[in-house]
TIVO-2410 file (N, C-alpha, C; in nm, 3 decimals):
# residues 129
REC num residu      c1      c2      c3 atome chaine
REC   1      M   3.352  -1.703  -1.814     N      A
REC   1      M   3.228  -1.743  -1.783    CA      A
REC   1      M   3.047  -1.655  -1.772     C      A
REC   2      D   3.028  -1.684  -1.690     N      A
REC   2      D   2.876  -1.655  -1.735    CA      A
REC   2      D   2.785  -1.655  -1.637     C      A
REC   3      L   2.675  -1.490  -1.629     N      A
REC   3      L   2.622  -1.528  -1.528    CA      A
REC   3      L   2.547  -1.604  -1.460     C      A
REC   4      N   2.533  -1.697  -1.372     N      A
REC   4      N   2.437  -1.869  -1.363    CA      A
REC   4      N   2.294  -1.794  -1.222     C      A
REC   5      Q   2.290  -1.750  -1.155     N      A
REC   5      Q   2.156  -1.650  -1.106    CA      A
REC   5      Q   2.225  -1.531  -0.998     C      A
REC   6      V   2.117  -1.471  -0.969     N      A
REC   6      V   2.096  -1.379  -0.892    CA      A
REC   6      V   2.002  -1.339  -0.758     C      A
REC   7      T   2.052  -1.408  -0.619     N      A
REC   7      T   1.981  -1.461  -0.529    CA      A
REC   7      T   1.908  -1.267  -0.478     C      A
REC   8      I   1.811  -1.243  -0.445     N      A
REC   8      I   1.814  -1.188  -0.357    CA      A
REC   8      I   1.700  -1.195  -0.231     C      A
REC   9      G   1.697  -1.136  -0.111     N      A
REC   9      G   1.589  -1.156   0.004    CA      A
REC   9      G   1.484  -1.095  -0.031     C      A
REC  10      T   1.392  -1.172   0.086     N      A
REC  10      T   1.266  -1.107   0.074    CA      A
REC  10      T   1.203  -1.123   0.237     C      A
REC  11      R   1.117  -1.033   0.280     N      A
REC  11      R   1.061  -1.065   0.404    CA      A
REC  11      R   0.936  -1.159   0.310     C      A
REC  12      D   0.875  -1.069   0.236     N      A
REC  12      D   0.725  -1.185   0.175    CA      A
REC  12      D   0.741  -1.262   0.098     C      A
REC  13      F   0.787  -1.392   0.172     N      A
REC  13      F   0.804  -1.486   0.082    CA      A
REC  13      F   0.768  -1.581  -0.061     C      A
REC  14      D   0.571  -1.604   0.027     N      A
REC  14      D   0.498  -1.616  -0.084    CA      A
REC  14      D   0.416  -1.541  -0.153     C      A
REC  15      G   0.486  -1.418  -0.107     N      A
REC  15      G   0.362  -1.280  -0.196    CA      A
REC  15      G   0.463  -1.265  -0.337     C      A
REC  16      S   0.658  -1.315  -0.319     N      A
REC  16      S   0.686  -1.331  -0.409    CA      A
REC  16      S   0.736  -1.428  -0.476     C      A
REC  17      V   0.697  -1.501  -0.434     N      A
REC  17      V   0.703  -1.624  -0.504    CA      A
REC  17      V   0.515  -1.620  -0.638     C      A
REC  18      K   0.488  -1.568  -0.570     N      A
REC  18      K   0.347  -1.523  -0.639    CA      A
REC  18      K   0.414  -1.431  -0.769     C      A
REC  19      F   0.467  -1.288  -0.686     N      A
REC  19      F   0.534  -1.173  -0.769    CA      A
REC  19      F   0.542  -1.241  -0.881     C      A
REC  20      Y   0.644  -1.312  -0.917     N      A
REC  20      Y   0.776  -1.385  -0.998    CA      A
REC  20      Y   0.729  -1.476  -1.117     C      A
REC  21      S   0.655  -1.567  -1.059     N      A
REC  21      S   0.572  -1.642  -1.106    CA      A
REC  21      S   0.456  -1.541  -1.195     C      A
REC  22      R   0.396  -1.413  -1.177     N      A
REC  22      R   0.322  -1.325  -1.266    CA      A
REC  22      R   0.414  -1.281  -1.353     C      A
REC  23      L   0.496  -1.249  -1.369     N      A
REC  23      L   0.563  -1.176  -1.382    CA      A
REC  23      L   0.652  -1.256  -1.541     C      A
REC  24      G   0.616  -1.359  -1.523     N      A
REC  24      G   0.629  -1.436  -1.624    CA      A
REC  24      G   0.746  -1.517  -1.619     C      A
REC  25      L   0.830  -1.607  -1.498     N      A
REC  25      L   0.954  -1.697  -1.479    CA      A
REC  25      L   0.824  -1.770  -1.426     C      A
REC  26      K   0.946  -1.895  -1.448     N      A
REC  26      K   0.883  -1.991  -1.400    CA      A
REC  26      K   0.969  -2.136  -1.248     C      A
REC  27      L   0.886  -2.118  -1.162     N      A
REC  27      L   0.903  -2.190  -1.107    CA      A
REC  27      L   0.964  -2.333  -1.080     C      A
REC  28      I   1.130  -2.326  -1.078     N      A
REC  28      I   1.153  -2.463  -1.092    CA      A
REC  28      I   1.243  -2.473  -0.931     C      A
REC  29      V   1.249  -2.460  -0.803     N      A
REC  29      V   1.304  -2.479  -0.690    CA      A
REC  29      V   1.209  -2.411  -0.601     C      A
REC  30      H   1.134  -2.461  -0.544     N      A
REC  30      H   1.051  -2.407  -0.370    CA      A
REC  30      H   1.112  -2.493  -0.258     C      A
REC  31      A   1.136  -2.469  -0.178     N      A
REC  31      A   1.155  -2.481  -0.100    CA      A
REC  31      A   1.104  -2.442   0.079     C      A
REC  32      E   0.980  -2.447   0.097     N      A
REC  32      E   0.932  -2.379   0.157    CA      A
REC  32      E   0.990  -2.281   0.285     C      A
REC  33      G   0.946  -2.151   0.260     N      A
REC  33      G   1.026  -2.028   0.277    CA      A
REC  33      G   1.182  -1.981   0.359     C      A
REC  34      P   1.214  -2.118   0.255     N      A
REC  34      P   1.354  -2.000   0.255    CA      A
REC  34      P   1.355  -1.944   0.152     C      A
REC  35      Y   1.385  -2.064   0.053     N      A
REC  35      Y   1.443  -2.032  -0.120    CA      A
REC  35      Y   1.397  -2.096  -0.233     C      A
REC  36      A   1.345  -2.042  -0.296     N      A
REC  36      A   1.295  -2.022  -0.455    CA      A
REC  36      A   1.400  -2.019  -0.546     C      A
REC  37      R   1.346  -2.053  -0.655     N      A
REC  37      R   1.470  -2.007  -0.782    CA      A
REC  37      R   1.360  -2.044  -0.889     C      A
REC  38      F   1.396  -1.901  -1.028     N      A
REC  38      F   1.297  -1.905  -1.126    CA      A
REC  38      F   1.422  -1.931  -1.227     C      A
REC  39      E   1.328  -1.971  -1.339     N      A
REC  39      E   1.398  -1.971  -1.472    CA      A
REC  39      E   1.380  -1.852  -1.541     C      A
REC  40      L   1.425  -1.787  -1.641     N      A
REC  40      L   1.350  -1.677  -1.712    CA      A
REC  40      L   1.312  -1.735  -1.834     C      A
REC  41      P   1.210  -1.651  -1.907     N      A
REC  41      P   1.175  -1.759  -2.089    CA      A
REC  41      P   1.280  -1.697  -2.170     C      A
REC  42      S   1.395  -1.713  -2.174     N      A
REC  42      S   1.480  -1.661  -2.243    CA      A
REC  42      S   1.609  -1.690  -2.156     C      A
REC  43      G   1.682  -1.695  -2.252     N      A
REC  43      G   1.844  -1.733  -2.161    CA      A
REC  43      G   1.836  -1.803  -2.105     C      A
REC  44      S   2.013  -1.813  -2.059     N      A
REC  44      S   2.048  -1.970  -1.921    CA      A
REC  44      S   2.036  -1.905  -1.727     C      A
REC  45      S   2.029  -1.743  -1.695     N      A
REC  45      S   2.048  -1.760  -1.592    CA      A
REC  45      S   1.915  -1.780  -1.546     C      A
REC  46      T   1.907  -1.752  -1.422     N      A
REC  46      T   1.774  -1.751  -1.302    CA      A
REC  46      T   1.808  -1.653  -1.196     C      A
REC  47      L   1.701  -1.655  -1.146     N      A
REC  47      L   1.688  -1.562  -1.043    CA      A
REC  47      L   1.634  -1.660  -0.904     C      A
REC  48      S   1.656  -1.639  -0.819     N      A
REC  48      S   1.646  -1.674  -0.646    CA      A
REC  48      S   1.605  -1.581  -0.554     C      A
REC  49      I   1.515  -1.636  -0.461     N      A
REC  49      I   1.504  -1.580  -0.361    CA      A
REC  49      I   1.492  -1.645  -0.235     C      A
REC  50      H   1.534  -1.567  -0.110     N      A
REC  50      H   1.505  -1.603   0.006    CA      A
REC  50      H   1.522  -1.551   0.141     C      A
REC  51      T   1.414  -1.643   0.219     N      A
REC  51      T   1.394  -1.564   0.319    CA      A
REC  51      T   1.440  -1.502   0.382     C      A
REC  52      D   1.456  -1.367   0.414     N      A
REC  52      D   1.553  -1.283   0.495    CA      A
REC  52      D   1.469  -1.200   0.556     C      A
REC  53      P   1.439  -1.215   0.732     N      A
REC  53      P   1.337  -1.090   0.812    CA      A
REC  53      P   1.427  -1.019   0.815     C      A
REC  54      D   1.565  -0.979   0.781     N      A
REC  54      D   1.581  -0.816   0.743    CA      A
REC  54      D   1.587  -0.760   0.613     C      A
REC  55      H   1.589  -0.777   0.581     N      A
REC  55      H   1.608  -0.692   0.417    CA      A
REC  55      H   1.500  -0.676   0.417     C      A
REC  56      V   1.614  -0.520   0.323     N      A
REC  56      V   1.631  -0.397   0.344    CA      A
REC  56      V   1.630  -0.422   0.126     C      A
REC  57      P   1.535  -0.317   0.066     N      A
REC  57      P   1.502  -0.351  -0.097    CA      A
REC  57      P   1.695  -0.295  -0.123     C      A
REC  58      S   1.719  -0.372  -0.229     N      A
REC  58      S   1.895  -0.356  -0.292    CA      A
REC  58      S   1.844  -0.190  -0.395     C      A
REC  59      S   1.973  -0.126  -0.418     N      A
REC  59      S   1.969   0.002  -0.486    CA      A
REC  59      S   2.038  -0.053  -0.600     C      A
REC  60      A   2.071  -0.212  -0.629     N      A
REC  60      A   2.106  -0.292  -0.753    CA      A
REC  60      A   1.999  -0.307  -0.837     C      A
REC  61      M   1.964  -0.301  -0.943     N      A
REC  61      M   1.837  -0.268  -1.053    CA      A
REC  61      M   1.872  -0.372  -1.101     C      A
REC  62      L   1.738  -0.525  -1.111     N      A
REC  62      L   1.770  -0.614  -1.213    CA      A
REC  62      L   1.641  -0.548  -1.329     C      A
REC  63      Y   1.746  -0.645  -1.455     N      A
REC  63      Y   1.654  -0.490  -1.541    CA      A
REC  63      Y   1.632  -0.717  -1.636     C      A
REC  64      F   1.515  -0.700  -1.631     N      A
REC  64      F   1.472  -0.822  -1.808    CA      A
REC  64      F   1.428  -0.737  -1.911     C      A
REC  65      E   1.499  -0.812  -1.991     N      A
REC  65      E   1.516  -0.726  -2.108    CA      A
REC  65      E   1.392  -0.832  -2.216     C      A
REC  66      V   1.292  -0.703  -2.256     N      A
REC  66      V   1.227  -0.807  -2.385    CA      A
REC  66      V   1.173  -0.776  -2.519     C      A
REC  67      D   1.150  -0.806  -2.606     N      A
REC  67      D   1.176  -0.767  -2.794    CA      A
REC  67      D   1.049  -0.573  -2.760     C      A
REC  68      D   1.006  -0.577  -2.703     N      A
REC  68      D   0.897  -0.521  -2.711    CA      A
REC  68      D   0.817  -0.432  -2.557     C      A
REC  69      V   0.873  -0.354  -2.503     N      A
REC  69      V   0.894  -0.271  -2.402    CA      A
REC  69      V   0.694  -0.219  -2.317     C      A
REC  70      D   0.641  -0.178  -2.431     N      A
REC  70      D   0.515  -0.122  -2.442    CA      A
REC  70      D   0.374  -0.243  -2.426     C      A
REC  71      A   0.466  -0.369  -2.578     N      A
REC  71      A   0.353  -0.519  -2.527    CA      A
REC  71      A   0.371  -0.517  -2.438     C      A
REC  72      K   0.497  -0.571  -2.343     N      A
REC  72      K   0.542  -0.646  -2.231    CA      A
REC  72      K   0.406  -0.552  -2.070     C      A
REC  73      F   0.464  -0.384  -2.135     N      A
REC  73      F   0.428  -0.319  -2.080    CA      A
REC  73      F   0.252  -0.411  -1.977     C      A
REC  74      A   0.163  -0.359  -2.096     N      A
REC  74      A  -0.027  -0.339  -2.120    CA      A
REC  74      A  -0.028  -0.533  -2.036     C      A
REC  75      E   0.069  -0.598  -2.087     N      A
REC  75      E   0.043  -0.795  -2.060    CA      A
REC  75      E   0.070  -0.775  -1.851     C      A
REC  76      L   0.183  -0.716  -1.843     N      A
REC  76      L   0.186  -0.730  -1.732    CA      A
REC  76      L   0.089  -0.694  -1.584     C      A
REC  77      G   0.063  -0.509  -1.657     N      A
REC  77      G  -0.007  -0.472  -1.575    CA      A
REC  77      G  -0.166  -0.537  -1.610     C      A
REC  78      E  -0.258  -0.623  -1.721     N      A
REC  78      E  -0.291  -0.652  -1.693    CA      A
REC  78      E  -0.308  -0.822  -1.575     C      A
REC  79      R  -0.128  -0.810  -1.595     N      A
REC  79      R  -0.144  -0.942  -1.468    CA      A
REC  79      R  -0.161  -0.890  -1.316     C      A
REC  80      G  -0.153  -0.779  -1.315     N      A
REC  80      G  -0.123  -0.706  -1.158    CA      A
REC  80      G   0.000  -0.624  -1.128     C      A
REC  81      I   0.066  -0.634  -1.233     N      A
REC  81      I   0.143  -0.581  -1.152    CA      A
REC  81      I   0.212  -0.433  -1.221     C      A
REC  82      T   0.241  -0.394  -1.119     N      A
REC  82      T   0.182  -0.234  -1.134    CA      A
REC  82      T   0.357  -0.079  -1.206     C      A
REC  83      F   0.370  -0.088  -1.248     N      A
REC  83      F   0.440  -0.036  -1.269    CA      A
REC  83      F   0.472   0.171  -1.259     C      A
REC  84      E   0.560   0.198  -1.181     N      A
REC  84      E   0.674   0.308  -1.148    CA      A
REC  84      E   0.651   0.452  -1.246     C      A
REC  85      T   0.711   0.347  -1.358     N      A
REC  85      T   0.713   0.473  -1.474    CA      A
REC  85      T   0.635   0.375  -1.601     C      A
REC  86      E   0.542   0.503  -1.690     N      A
REC  86      E   0.533   0.447  -1.828    CA      A
REC  86      E   0.709   0.375  -1.869     C      A
REC  87      P   0.642   0.301  -1.983     N      A
REC  87      P   0.764   0.312  -2.090    CA      A
REC  87      P   0.791   0.469  -2.197     C      A
REC  88      T   0.989   0.429  -2.148     N      A
REC  88      T   1.027   0.556  -2.196    CA      A
REC  88      T   1.175   0.541  -2.293     C      A
REC  89      D   1.194   0.611  -2.389     N      A
REC  89      D   1.269   0.681  -2.409    CA      A
REC  89      D   1.396   0.721  -2.379     C      A
REC  90      Q   1.527   0.610  -2.363     N      A
REC  90      Q   1.639   0.710  -2.249    CA      A
REC  90      Q   1.711   0.699  -2.366     C      A
REC  91      S   1.845   0.874  -2.286     N      A
REC  91      S   1.903   0.823  -2.395    CA      A
REC  91      S   1.972   0.801  -2.441     C      A
REC  92      W   2.011   0.656  -2.295     N      A
REC  92      W   2.124   0.551  -2.406    CA      A
REC  92      W   2.050   0.454  -2.500     C      A
REC  93      N   2.012   0.451  -2.493     N      A
REC  93      N   1.921   0.421  -2.665    CA      A
REC  93      N   1.850   0.263  -2.601     C      A
REC  94      W   1.777   0.277  -2.484     N      A
REC  94      W   1.662   0.174  -2.398    CA      A
REC  94      W   1.550   0.227  -2.390     C      A
REC  95      R   1.486   0.165  -2.403     N      A
REC  95      R   1.312   0.166  -2.382    CA      A
REC  95      R   1.306   0.111  -2.227     C      A
REC  96      E   1.213   0.175  -2.161     N      A
REC  96      E   1.222   0.107  -2.024    CA      A
REC  96      E   1.092   0.151  -1.913     C      A
REC  97      A   1.090   0.025  -1.887     N      A
REC  97      A   0.979   0.089  -1.732    CA      A
REC  97      A   1.022   0.058  -1.647     C      A
REC  98      R   1.046   0.101  -1.530     N      A
REC  98      R   1.034   0.104  -1.387    CA      A
REC  98      R   0.892   0.024  -1.301     C      A
REC  99      F   0.977  -0.091  -1.220     N      A
REC  99      F   0.834  -0.109  -1.117    CA      A
REC  99      F   0.949  -0.157  -1.012     C      A
REC 100      R   0.948  -0.180  -0.925     N      A
REC 100      R   0.926  -0.310  -0.783    CA      A
REC 100      R   0.870  -0.416  -0.726     C      A
REC 101      D   0.949  -0.532  -0.689     N      A
REC 101      D   0.924  -0.573  -0.688    CA      A
REC 101      D   0.811  -0.619  -0.464     C      A
REC 102      P   0.778  -0.691  -0.432     N      A
REC 102      P   0.675  -0.661  -0.345    CA      A
REC 102      P   0.784  -0.626  -0.231     C      A
REC 103      D   0.885  -0.657  -0.184     N      A
REC 103      D   1.003  -0.624  -0.120    CA      A
REC 103      D   1.060  -0.488  -0.143     C      A
REC 104      G   1.051  -0.392  -0.227     N      A
REC 104      G   1.088  -0.296  -0.299    CA      A
REC 104      G   1.217  -0.285  -0.413     C      A
REC 105      N   1.236  -0.391  -0.427     N      A
REC 105      N   1.337  -0.422  -0.534    CA      A
REC 105      N   1.370  -0.382  -0.637     C      A
REC 106      P   1.448  -0.267  -0.705     N      A
REC 106      P   1.416  -0.174  -0.817    CA      A
REC 106      P   1.345  -0.328  -0.981     C      A
REC 107      L   1.276  -0.311  -1.033     N      A
REC 107      L   1.290  -0.433  -1.148    CA      A
REC 107      L   1.282  -0.359  -1.246     C      A
REC 108      C   1.319  -0.318  -1.334     N      A
REC 108      C   1.338  -0.274  -1.533    CA      A
REC 108      C   1.310  -0.324  -1.622     C      A
REC 109      L   1.182  -0.356  -1.710     N      A
REC 109      L   1.140  -0.378  -1.796    CA      A
REC 109      L   1.205  -0.331  -1.954     C      A
REC 110      F   1.320  -0.355  -1.985     N      A
REC 110      F   1.391  -0.286  -2.129    CA      A
REC 110      F   1.336  -0.298  -2.254     C      A
REC 111      H   1.414  -0.277  -2.323     N      A
REC 111      H   1.502  -0.263  -2.454    CA      A
REC 111      H   1.571  -0.275  -2.521     C      A
REC 112      G   1.653  -0.295  -2.520     N      A
REC 112      G   1.826  -0.191  -2.563    CA      A
REC 112      G   1.887  -0.282  -2.668     C      A
REC 113      G   1.823  -0.392  -2.760     N      A
REC 113      G   1.846  -0.460  -2.884    CA      A
REC 113      G   1.991  -0.386  -2.919     C      A
REC 114      Q   2.071  -0.397  -3.005     N      A
REC 114      Q   2.207  -0.395  -3.034    CA      A
REC 114      Q   2.270  -0.312  -2.927     C      A
REC 115      D   2.268  -0.198  -2.881     N      A
REC 115      D   2.275  -0.126  -2.746    CA      A
REC 115      D   2.302  -0.171  -2.643     C      A
REC 116      R   2.243  -0.294  -2.604     N      A
REC 116      R   2.211  -0.324  -2.465    CA      A
REC 116      R   2.389  -0.343  -2.467     C      A
REC 117      R   2.461  -0.421  -2.586     N      A
REC 117      R   2.602  -0.454  -2.586    CA      A
REC 117      R   2.689  -0.413  -2.610     C      A
REC 118      F   2.612  -0.295  -2.695     N      A
REC 118      F   2.707  -0.279  -2.838    CA      A
REC 118      F   2.710  -0.123  -2.844     C      A
REC 119      P   2.694   0.031  -2.734     N      A
REC 119      P   2.630   0.122  -2.735    CA      A
REC 119      P   2.770   0.217  -2.861     C      A
REC 120      P   2.674   0.270  -2.912     N      A
REC 120      P   2.848   0.388  -2.964    CA      A
REC 120      P   2.920   0.458  -2.927     C      A
REC 121      W   2.963   0.410  -2.791     N      A
REC 121      W   3.009   0.510  -2.694    CA      A
REC 121      W   3.138   0.338  -2.673     C      A
REC 122      R   3.047   0.225  -2.667     N      A
REC 122      R   3.151   0.129  -2.599    CA      A
REC 122      R   3.264   0.129  -2.598     C      A
REC 123      I   3.366   0.092  -2.442     N      A
REC 123      I   3.515   0.109  -2.519    CA      A
REC 123      I   3.548  -0.014  -2.549     C      A
REC 124      E   3.644  -0.064  -2.634     N      A
REC 124      E   3.736  -0.150  -2.703    CA      A
REC 124      E   3.854  -0.157  -2.657     C      A
REC 125      A   3.831  -0.222  -2.510     N      A
REC 125      A   3.962  -0.308  -2.461    CA      A
REC 125      A   4.024  -0.378  -2.588     C      A
REC 126      S   4.170  -0.339  -2.521     N      A
REC 126      S   4.278  -0.447  -2.661    CA      A
REC 126      S   4.227  -0.633  -2.575     C      A
REC 127      G   4.207  -0.696  -2.674     N      A
REC 127      G   4.207  -0.807  -2.674    CA      A
REC 127      G   4.090  -0.868  -2.657     C      A
REC 128      D   3.966  -0.724  -2.694     N      A
REC 128      D   3.840  -0.747  -2.697    CA      A
REC 128      D   3.774  -0.900  -2.832     C      A
REC 129      A   3.683  -0.966  -2.848     N      A
REC 129      A   3.678  -0.990  -2.998    CA      A
REC 129      A   3.520  -0.982  -3.018     C      A
***
């Protein structure tokens, strides 16, 4: 099984298309005002947005992994992306900087390296390979 896409709502469709494009995602579907879909620079998952006039910001956070959080933080800052936190080393062995999209949905720029999937506290279930 693989994660194909995540779809989130937006009250500001045009602003969200511009925001996610500025973030570095590639717009691959644009259906004027109800729906847009983006490919990420790496991996196979995609992110979609759809118009939802009643959208309330999600409590689910979207994590975008990069090799160098500090460099990407600086690059995105130059592109006009505003962050809520500076790059910070977390107790779970990730480096993170948090921000929000135009609708207030929480986003995180991070690097987890090997600990992203295999932290020292990982539980190995029977049958894991």
